[in-house]
C-alpha positions in Angstrom: -128.4 -73.0 -26.6 -129.3 -69.6 -24.5 -132.4 -69.3 -22.9 -134.2 -65.8 -23.8 -136.1 -64.0 -20.7 -137.5 -60.2 -20.4 -135.3 -57.7 -18.6 -137.1 -57.4 -15.7 -136.5 -53.5 -16.0 -138.5 -53.3 -18.7 -141.9 -52.4 -18.1 -144.6 -53.0 -21.0 -148.3 -53.7 -21.8 -150.4 -55.3 -24.0 -153.3 -53.4 -25.9 -156.2 -55.5 -26.1 -158.4 -53.7 -28.9 -155.8 -53.5 -31.5 -154.9 -57.1 -30.5 -157.9 -57.9 -31.1 -157.9 -56.0 -34.4 -155.1 -57.7 -35.6 -156.2 -60.7 -35.1 -159.4 -60.1 -36.7 -157.5 -58.7 -40.0 -155.3 -62.3 -39.9 -158.4 -64.6 -40.0 -159.3 -62.3 -42.6 -156.1 -62.4 -44.8 -154.7 -59.2 -44.3 -151.6 -59.6 -42.6 -150.1 -56.9 -43.7 -153.0 -54.5 -42.0 -152.4 -56.8 -38.8 -148.3 -56.1 -39.3 -149.2 -52.1 -38.9 -151.2 -52.0 -35.3 -149.1 -51.9 -32.4 -150.4 -54.3 -29.9 -148.1 -53.6 -26.9 -145.8 -51.3 -25.6 -142.1 -51.8 -23.9 -140.3 -48.8 -22.0 -136.6 -49.0 -20.8 -134.2 -46.4 -20.2 -136.1 -43.6 -21.6 -137.0 -45.6 -24.7 -140.5 -46.8 -25.6 -140.8 -49.2 -28.3 -144.1 -50.4 -30.0 -144.8 -54.1 -31.1 -147.1 -55.6 -33.8 -148.8 -58.5 -33.2 -145.8 -60.8 -34.2 -143.7 -58.7 -32.1 -145.8 -59.1 -29.2 -145.8 -62.9 -29.1 -142.2 -63.2 -29.9 -142.0 -61.2 -26.6 -144.2 -62.6 -24.2 -142.6 -66.0 -25.0 -139.0 -64.7 -23.9 -139.6 -66.1 -20.5 -137.1 -68.5 -20.9 -137.5 -70.2 -23.8 -134.6 -70.9 -26.7 -134.5 -69.1 -29.6 -135.8 -72.6 -31.8 -138.4 -72.8 -28.7 -139.9 -69.7 -29.9 -140.2 -70.5 -33.2 -141.8 -73.9 -32.8 -144.5 -72.0 -30.7 -145.0 -69.3 -33.7 -145.5 -71.9 -35.9 -148.4 -73.3 -34.3 -149.9 -69.5 -34.1 -149.0 -68.3 -37.3 -149.4 -69.6 -41.4 -145.9 -68.7 -42.1 -143.1 -70.6 -43.9 -140.6 -71.6 -40.8 -137.2 -70.6 -42.5 -139.2 -67.2 -42.9 -140.1 -67.1 -39.2 -137.0 -67.9 -37.8 -135.1 -65.3 -39.9 -137.4 -63.0 -38.5 -137.4 -63.9 -35.0 -133.7 -63.6 -35.1 -133.6 -60.3 -36.6 -136.1 -59.3 -33.9 -134.3 -60.3 -30.8 -130.7 -59.6 -32.0 -132.8 -55.7 -32.2 -134.3 -56.2 -28.5 -130.6 -57.6 -27.2 -129.4 -54.8 -28.7 -131.4 -52.5 -26.8 -131.5 -53.9 -24.0 -135.1 -55.5 -23.8 -134.0 -58.9 -23.3 -131.0 -60.9 -22.0 -129.5 -64.2 -22.9 -129.4 -66.8 -20.0 -127.6 -70.2 -20.0 
């Protein structure tokens, strides 16, 4: 399986306060509220992308890991069914790749 890397030309920052708020929402069982909070921003080729907590965690794991490695790591962080998470990760990574935010390697 291909290793996934963040495009080094992408500028990004994680927003600490919204991240903490999203984590608190998850702890209180408010997953939908957490999903609505932007916890990081990505900038590339005139595009800006706001990521929620799950998107941010996926983004941070695009450091040479495979898609399966990313799913395994996220399963340890979030209470979610593996099949659902794997589908969400695949869809999200495909969207990031299409926009040039990530690249696939050997």
